[in-house]
Residue frames as a rotation matrix with the C-alpha (Angstrom) as fourth column:
MET 1
0.868 -0.452 0.205 -48.15
0.162 -0.133 -0.978 -22.16
0.469 0.882 -0.042 -32.13
ILE 2
0.426 -0.734 0.528 -45.66
-0.843 -0.535 -0.064 -20.96
0.330 -0.418 -0.847 -29.53
ALA 3
0.364 -0.257 0.895 -45.28
-0.559 0.708 0.431 -24.39
-0.745 -0.657 0.114 -27.92
LEU 4
0.874 -0.007 0.486 -44.94
0.356 0.690 -0.630 -26.00
-0.331 0.724 0.605 -31.35
ALA 5
0.747 -0.628 0.221 -42.25
-0.201 -0.529 -0.824 -23.53
0.634 0.571 -0.521 -32.39
MET 6
0.296 -0.646 0.704 -40.35
-0.953 -0.149 0.264 -24.08
-0.065 -0.749 -0.659 -29.14
GLY 7
0.478 -0.034 0.878 -40.54
-0.272 0.944 0.185 -27.87
-0.835 -0.327 0.442 -29.44
LEU 8
0.863 -0.068 0.501 -39.73
0.465 0.498 -0.732 -28.24
-0.200 0.864 0.462 -33.13
PHE 9
0.683 -0.550 0.480 -37.24
0.167 -0.522 -0.836 -25.46
0.711 0.652 -0.265 -33.63
GLY 10
0.195 -0.628 -0.754 -35.57
0.962 0.273 0.021 -25.36
0.193 -0.729 0.657 -30.21
ILE 11
-0.419 -0.279 0.864 -36.11
0.228 -0.954 -0.197 -21.65
0.879 0.114 0.463 -29.70
SER 12
-0.938 0.047 -0.345 -36.92
0.330 -0.194 -0.924 -19.72
-0.110 -0.980 0.166 -26.54
ILE 13
-0.049 0.992 -0.115 -40.39
0.921 0.001 -0.390 -18.54
-0.387 -0.126 -0.914 -25.62
LEU 14
0.093 0.016 -0.996 -39.44
-0.019 -1.000 -0.018 -14.95
-0.996 0.020 -0.092 -26.45
GLU 15
-0.822 -0.444 -0.356 -38.22
-0.372 -0.056 0.927 -15.94
-0.432 0.894 -0.119 -29.92
ALA 16
-0.736 0.608 0.298 -41.35
0.674 0.699 0.239 -18.05
-0.063 0.377 -0.924 -30.48
ARG 17
0.167 0.833 -0.527 -43.61
0.680 -0.484 -0.550 -15.12
-0.714 -0.266 -0.648 -29.62
ARG 18
-0.092 -0.294 -0.951 -41.76
-0.346 -0.886 0.307 -12.89
-0.934 0.358 -0.020 -32.08
LEU 19
-0.831 -0.238 0.503 -42.23
0.315 0.544 0.777 -15.30
-0.459 0.805 -0.377 -35.01
SER 20
-0.292 0.741 -0.604 -44.50
-0.851 -0.490 -0.189 -14.04
-0.436 0.459 0.774 -37.75
PRO 21
0.615 0.572 0.542 -46.58
-0.249 0.794 -0.555 -16.62
-0.748 0.207 0.631 -39.66
HIS 22
0.846 -0.365 -0.389 -44.17
-0.400 0.048 -0.915 -16.29
0.353 0.930 -0.105 -42.59
ASP 23
-0.151 -0.945 0.289 -41.14
-0.929 0.035 -0.369 -16.87
0.339 -0.324 -0.883 -40.35
PHE 24
0.023 0.250 0.968 -42.90
-0.659 0.732 -0.173 -19.85
-0.752 -0.634 0.181 -38.78
GLN 25
0.933 0.355 0.057 -43.43
-0.175 0.586 -0.791 -21.37
-0.314 0.728 0.609 -42.25
LEU 26
0.472 -0.839 -0.273 -39.74
-0.615 -0.091 -0.783 -20.84
0.632 0.537 -0.559 -43.09
HIS 27
-0.334 -0.555 0.762 -38.67
-0.934 0.306 -0.186 -22.48
-0.130 -0.774 -0.620 -39.84
LEU 28
0.398 0.584 0.707 -41.05
-0.448 0.797 -0.405 -25.35
-0.800 -0.155 0.579 -40.55
LEU 29
0.933 -0.121 -0.340 -39.58
-0.295 0.288 -0.911 -25.83
0.208 0.950 0.234 -44.04
ALA 30
-0.001 -0.997 0.076 -36.06
-0.818 -0.043 -0.573 -25.84
0.575 -0.062 -0.816 -42.60
TYR 31
-0.170 0.014 0.985 -37.14
-0.817 0.556 -0.148 -28.37
-0.550 -0.831 -0.083 -39.98
GLU 32
0.805 0.538 0.249 -38.61
-0.290 0.724 -0.626 -30.66
-0.518 0.432 0.739 -42.69
VAL 33
0.653 -0.648 -0.391 -35.38
-0.456 0.076 -0.887 -30.47
0.605 0.757 -0.246 -44.71
LYS 34
-0.291 -0.779 0.555 -33.30
-0.929 0.094 -0.357 -31.25
0.226 -0.620 -0.752 -41.61
ARG 35
0.120 0.437 0.891 -35.56
-0.635 0.724 -0.269 -34.16
-0.763 -0.534 0.365 -40.71
GLN 36
0.953 0.235 -0.192 -35.42
-0.289 0.514 -0.808 -35.51
-0.091 0.825 0.558 -44.26
LYS 37
0.205 -0.958 -0.199 -31.62
-0.703 -0.003 -0.711 -35.44
0.681 0.286 -0.674 -44.14
GLU 38
-0.361 -0.278 0.890 -31.71
-0.881 0.414 -0.229 -37.42
-0.305 -0.867 -0.394 -40.89
ILE 39
0.585 0.648 0.488 -34.02
-0.394 0.753 -0.527 -39.98
-0.709 0.116 0.696 -42.51
GLU 40
0.793 -0.360 -0.492 -31.66
-0.457 0.183 -0.871 -40.21
0.403 0.915 -0.020 -45.47
LEU 41
-0.247 -0.943 0.223 -28.72
-0.867 0.112 -0.486 -40.94
0.433 -0.313 -0.845 -43.17
MET 42
-0.157 0.270 0.950 -30.73
-0.699 0.649 -0.300 -43.56
-0.698 -0.711 0.087 -41.29
SER 43
0.852 0.522 0.036 -31.75
-0.333 0.595 -0.732 -45.21
-0.404 0.612 0.681 -44.55
ILE 44
0.356 -0.821 -0.447 -28.11
-0.693 0.089 -0.716 -45.33
0.627 0.564 -0.537 -45.72
ASN 45
-0.512 -0.513 0.689 -27.26
-0.854 0.391 -0.344 -47.11
-0.093 -0.764 -0.638 -42.48
ALA 46
0.245 0.696 0.675 -30.19
-0.481 0.692 -0.539 -49.51
-0.842 -0.193 0.505 -42.96
TRP 47
0.802 -0.002 -0.597 -29.05
-0.582 0.218 -0.783 -50.09
0.132 0.976 0.174 -46.54
PHE 48
-0.163 -0.963 -0.213 -25.62
-0.792 0.256 -0.554 -51.24
0.588 0.079 -0.805 -45.44
VAL 49
-0.518 0.047 0.854 -27.02
-0.694 0.561 -0.451 -53.41
-0.501 -0.826 -0.258 -42.64
ASN 50
0.434 0.847 0.308 -29.65
-0.416 0.491 -0.765 -54.91
-0.799 0.204 0.565 -44.93
LEU 51
0.332 -0.345 -0.878 -27.31
-0.939 -0.031 -0.343 -55.39
0.091 0.938 -0.334 -47.88
ALA 52
-0.716 -0.698 -0.024 -25.68
-0.687 0.710 -0.157 -58.47
0.127 -0.096 -0.987 -46.40
ALA 53
-0.715 0.450 0.535 -28.95
-0.125 0.670 -0.731 -60.09
-0.688 -0.590 -0.423 -45.30
SER 54
0.253 0.945 -0.208 -31.50
-0.410 -0.090 -0.908 -59.39
-0.876 0.315 0.364 -48.03
LYS 55
-0.860 -0.481 -0.172 -31.28
-0.389 0.398 0.830 -61.96
-0.331 0.781 -0.530 -50.78
LYS 56
0.301 0.952 0.055 -33.83
-0.676 0.254 -0.691 -63.46
-0.672 0.171 0.720 -53.13
LYS 57
-0.424 -0.349 0.836 -33.90
0.240 0.847 0.475 -66.55
-0.873 0.402 -0.276 -55.29
VAL 58
0.080 0.386 -0.919 -34.25
-0.816 -0.504 -0.283 -65.83
-0.573 0.772 0.275 -59.00
GLY 59
-0.296 -0.125 -0.947 -35.21
-0.806 0.565 0.177 -68.65
0.513 0.815 -0.268 -61.32
THR 60
0.638 0.549 0.539 -36.14
-0.737 0.639 0.222 -72.25
-0.222 -0.539 0.813 -60.62
GLY 61
0.984 -0.171 -0.042 -34.43
0.157 0.959 -0.236 -75.57
0.081 0.225 0.971 -60.42
LYS 62
0.346 -0.937 -0.041 -30.73
0.893 0.316 0.321 -75.90
-0.288 -0.148 0.946 -61.15
MET 63
-0.188 -0.396 0.899 -30.57
0.748 -0.651 -0.130 -72.49
0.636 0.648 0.419 -62.85
ALA 64
0.822 0.564 -0.081 -31.74
0.465 -0.581 0.668 -70.61
0.330 -0.586 -0.740 -59.73
LYS 65
-0.325 -0.904 0.279 -29.52
0.517 -0.417 -0.748 -67.79
0.792 -0.099 0.603 -58.56
ILE 66
0.403 0.342 -0.849 -29.40
0.898 -0.328 0.294 -65.86
-0.178 -0.880 -0.440 -55.32
GLN 67
-0.423 -0.525 0.739 -29.10
0.623 -0.761 -0.184 -62.10
0.658 0.382 0.649 -55.66
ALA 68
-0.906 0.031 -0.422 -29.69
0.317 -0.612 -0.725 -58.97
-0.281 -0.790 0.544 -53.61
VAL 69
0.060 0.998 0.027 -33.25
0.899 -0.043 -0.436 -57.69
-0.434 0.050 -0.899 -53.34
TYR 70
0.909 0.151 -0.389 -32.13
0.027 -0.951 -0.308 -54.12
-0.417 0.269 -0.868 -53.99
ARG 71
0.494 -0.748 0.443 -29.41
0.855 0.323 -0.407 -53.83
0.162 0.579 0.799 -56.62
ARG 72
-0.424 -0.589 0.688 -28.80
0.422 -0.800 -0.425 -50.11
0.801 0.110 0.588 -56.06
TYR 73
-0.822 0.082 -0.564 -29.25
0.512 -0.330 -0.793 -47.85
-0.251 -0.940 0.229 -53.08
LYS 74
-0.830 0.514 -0.216 -31.68
-0.554 -0.806 0.208 -45.70
-0.067 0.293 0.954 -55.10
ASP 75
-0.384 0.708 -0.593 -33.97
-0.089 0.611 0.787 -48.73
0.919 0.355 -0.172 -55.45
PHE 76
-0.391 0.150 -0.908 -34.10
0.858 0.416 -0.300 -48.89
0.332 -0.897 -0.292 -51.66
TYR 77
0.286 0.416 -0.863 -34.50
0.707 -0.700 -0.103 -45.16
-0.646 -0.581 -0.495 -50.98
ASP 78
-0.034 -0.226 0.973 -34.72
0.888 -0.454 -0.074 -42.27
0.459 0.862 0.217 -53.44
ALA 79
-0.302 -0.175 -0.937 -33.54
0.791 -0.594 -0.144 -39.19
-0.531 -0.785 0.318 -51.54
SER 80
-0.992 -0.122 -0.010 -34.03
0.096 -0.824 0.559 -36.75
-0.076 0.554 0.829 -54.42
SER 81
-0.391 0.916 0.085 -37.72
0.263 0.023 0.965 -37.60
0.882 0.399 -0.250 -54.76
GLU 82
0.136 0.420 -0.898 -38.22
0.975 0.102 0.195 -37.27
0.173 -0.902 -0.395 -51.00
PHE 83
-0.599 -0.403 -0.692 -36.62
0.533 -0.846 0.032 -33.81
-0.598 -0.350 0.721 -50.97
SER 84
-0.937 0.290 0.196 -38.66
0.011 -0.536 0.844 -32.75
0.350 0.793 0.499 -54.00
LYS 85
-0.092 0.940 -0.329 -41.83
0.739 0.286 0.610 -33.79
0.668 -0.187 -0.721 -52.14
ILE 86
-0.147 -0.024 -0.989 -40.94
0.881 -0.458 -0.120 -31.32
-0.450 -0.889 0.088 -49.39
PHE 87
-0.795 -0.277 -0.540 -40.45
0.094 -0.935 0.341 -28.40
-0.600 0.221 0.769 -51.75
GLU 88
-0.802 0.589 0.102 -43.32
0.112 -0.019 0.993 -29.24
0.587 0.808 -0.051 -54.09
GLY 89
-0.114 0.774 -0.622 -45.59
0.937 0.293 0.192 -29.54
0.331 -0.561 -0.759 -51.07
THR 90
-0.402 -0.076 -0.912 -44.78
0.612 -0.763 -0.206 -26.02
-0.681 -0.641 0.354 -49.95
LYS 91
-0.998 0.063 -0.027 -45.86
-0.061 -0.642 0.764 -24.60
0.031 0.764 0.644 -53.29
THR 92
-0.421 0.900 -0.116 -49.35
0.267 0.245 0.932 -26.06
0.867 0.361 -0.344 -52.92
LYS 93
-0.269 0.312 -0.911 -49.77
0.963 0.065 -0.262 -25.16
-0.022 -0.948 -0.318 -49.25
LYS 94
0.396 0.468 0.790 -51.82
0.402 -0.862 0.308 -22.08
0.825 0.195 -0.530 -48.64
ALA 95
-0.749 -0.658 0.074 -50.06
0.266 -0.401 -0.877 -19.62
0.607 -0.637 0.475 -46.35
LYS 96
0.049 0.785 -0.618 -52.08
0.964 0.124 0.234 -19.19
0.260 -0.607 -0.751 -43.20
SER 97
-0.116 0.013 0.993 -53.25
0.033 -0.999 0.017 -15.73
0.993 0.035 0.115 -42.30
MET 98
-0.927 -0.191 0.324 -53.57
-0.278 -0.233 -0.932 -14.33
0.254 -0.954 0.163 -38.81
ALA 99
-0.055 0.983 0.177 -57.32
-0.994 -0.071 0.082 -14.96
0.093 -0.171 0.981 -39.04
ASP 100
0.378 0.121 -0.918 -56.64
-0.285 0.958 0.008 -18.67
0.881 0.258 0.397 -39.62
PHE 101
-0.627 -0.677 -0.385 -54.38
0.211 0.328 -0.921 -18.81
0.750 -0.659 -0.062 -36.57
ASN 102
-0.737 0.427 0.524 -57.04
-0.674 -0.529 -0.516 -17.00
0.057 -0.733 0.678 -34.50
ARG 103
0.315 0.883 -0.348 -59.68
-0.832 0.434 0.346 -19.54
0.457 0.181 0.871 -35.59
ILE 104
0.056 -0.388 -0.920 -57.40
0.124 0.917 -0.379 -22.39
0.991 -0.093 0.100 -34.52
LEU 105
-0.896 -0.441 0.055 -56.72
0.032 -0.189 -0.981 -20.77
0.443 -0.878 0.184 -31.16
ASN 106
-0.433 0.812 0.392 -60.42
-0.897 -0.430 -0.102 -20.03
0.085 -0.396 0.914 -30.55
LYS 107
0.352 0.541 -0.764 -61.32
-0.482 0.804 0.348 -23.67
0.803 0.246 0.544 -31.23
ARG 108
-0.341 -0.609 -0.716 -58.93
0.339 0.631 -0.698 -24.78
0.877 -0.480 -0.009 -28.47
ARG 109
-0.884 -0.022 0.467 -60.49
-0.366 -0.588 -0.721 -22.49
0.291 -0.809 0.511 -25.84
């Protein structure tokens, strides 16, 4: 847990050792939100790059038209649903107790 906290959250070993399970879960939630924001920014960039290239043919024969595959950005990536998945997921997650963490540590030994 200490190494994970140091790697994900960029905190020192002393700060990682002082984290309670509740604090760890809060840091993890903040990390997920930050990561989701980064993914959103990357998808906006991909949207603009892909916008010029992604076309599809609609119809047949002389009446065929070429149009964009994704008409709106939300069709390509729905940020609000992705953020809601993060927060809805935390409601269903069971908070781990110290006994759970001890079991995990004992399995590794």
